[in-house]
C-alpha positions, 0 to 999 in steps of 0.5 A: 499499500502506499506510504504518505511520505516525500518523493524523490521530486520533494513533493509530499504524498506522490505515492498516495493513492488518494492524493495522485487521484486528487493531483490528476484531478486538479493537473499539479502533478510534477513527476509523471503518473501513468494510467496504471498508476491511476487506475491502481488509485482508483481500485483503492480508494474503491476497495476503501470506500467498500470498506467504510460502507461495509463498516457503517452498514454493520454498524447500523445493524448493530445498532438495529439487533441492539434496539430490537434486544431492547425491545424484546427484554423490555417485557421482562425489564422491572420498571418502579413507575409501573403500577402492579396488582396484587394478585388475586388470592384463590386459595385463602384459610382465616385471612391468609393466602395460600395460592393466588393466581399466576402461581403454582402449590403444592400438597405434599405427604406419605400415602394415605395421609389424606392428601386428596381428601384435603384438596376436596375440603379446599374446594368444597370450599371454594364453590361453597353454596350461600346460605347452605349449611355444609360443612366448612373447613376454614377456607375462603369462599371465592367463586370461579371455575374449578378443574380437577384431573386425577391421574392415579385413581380409576373412574369408580373413585374420582366419581366418589371424589365428585361425590365428596365435593358436592357435598361439601358444597352444599349443592341441592342436586347429588346427581350432578357436579357442581356447575363451576366444576370439573373432574377428569380421569386419567389414570389410563392415558400415558403421561405424555397424552395427560399433560396434553389433555391437561393443557387443553382442559385449562385452555378450554374451561379457563378454571381458577382452580386446577388440581392435579392429583399426582402430578408425577403420573405426568412423566414417565420418570420422576428422576429425571431432571431435564422432564421434570423441569420441563412440566413444572415450567410449563405449569408455571406458564400456564398459570400465568397466561390465564391468571389461575392456580395450579395446585398439585399432589405428589408424595413425599419420601419414606420417613421424609418430609422431602417432596419425592423425584426432581420434579417434586424438588423443582416445585418445591422451589417454583411453589408459592406455598408448600403444604406438608400432611401427615398422619397422627393417629385417626387425624390427620395435621396440615403445616406450611412447609414452604411459604412465600407469604405469611405462612398460615396456623397449622390445623387438623382435619379427620375423615367423618362418614355421613356418605360412604364416600366419607369427608373431611371435617376440621378437629382440634389438633391431637394431643398424642401428636408424637414429642419427639419429630424425626431429629430429635428421634436422630438426635436420641438415639443416634448420637446420645442427645448432643452432637454437632449441629452439622453432623445432625444436619447431614445425618438428616440429609442421608435420610432422605431432607434437601439440605433446606429441608434439614436445617429448617427442621433444625432451626425450628426445633431449636425456636420451639426450645425442643433442642438447645444450642450452644453457639461456642461448641455448636452443638445441639443437644436434648433440654433434658440433657445437662449443658455441657460445662455443667457439674453434672455433664461433667461427672458422665464425662468422668 
């Protein structure tokens, strides 16, 4: 490429293609300029102009892409000047929101802990017929369409659920289902079809509450991380798109309060509320395991049989509820009543609890005075054991 430097004749830039073209145009050349040099100068100039034009076009294209990206991201951007409405409660108990529009929640518990009965209590109160003296379970009445999808039970047993809900709502015709409710039994369909039917039912019925009794049966493998995330993400999208609340029921791991499988873990992370149900004798105790809103008070119910299907009825919290929860029993039996807090948490994780749940259970026991925690030694111990630095404790050590 030509350099802008003095020629033998002392002129500046004779070898510069741009100066050659300028001098030829002005007739100011001192040294002879051949046609080949002029042609070469024109080619260099044309190439430079093309590169400049290409650069400008590329820059304009980048600016357009940037503007398009910002437009697409605008829907996700948080704007403090924008007024957002609080989501409307769909499930509430004595003023405490459990589930709201556009969110997911879950009911978890071991098999036969009466999780489905709890769902019928919720739906029965939501669709309560005004003026009727039907059984109430403390949930707020919210008139709106309800969709119930059962993936586990036969059509006969789902029919019993329909009759139970009809009884709880006080609907005056026991031979028909409440007009604001649809129930579907999908046990005979493969998992992929169940999800497709659920999606179709939500789009067609436009419910305010969706109950999925058996979310694990929407997939072939509950331990498939990718499939589990996809299902939960799709449920989140459906709840937002149709402004409904989706309540899912699933089992916990044996001897644990952790929801089963990757789908359970994913749902626990995304859920607005996770209700934990466990049996104490003939009663079922319901606890707020995880809550984004203010936690509701624990409550209990049992099953009465004015009709052959049985109905859930509120009852007092059982006095014979076990004094020792799994973490207390573990602390007593495995470690003699005292061990480092981190070791107890690790042991609970080995028993099926997630790290977050294990920490929560230990912290809750300490907060309730069921465990004692020494911050200096980081040891948790049972209250009926003497402190580590007390004389009686020293005597036991000796």
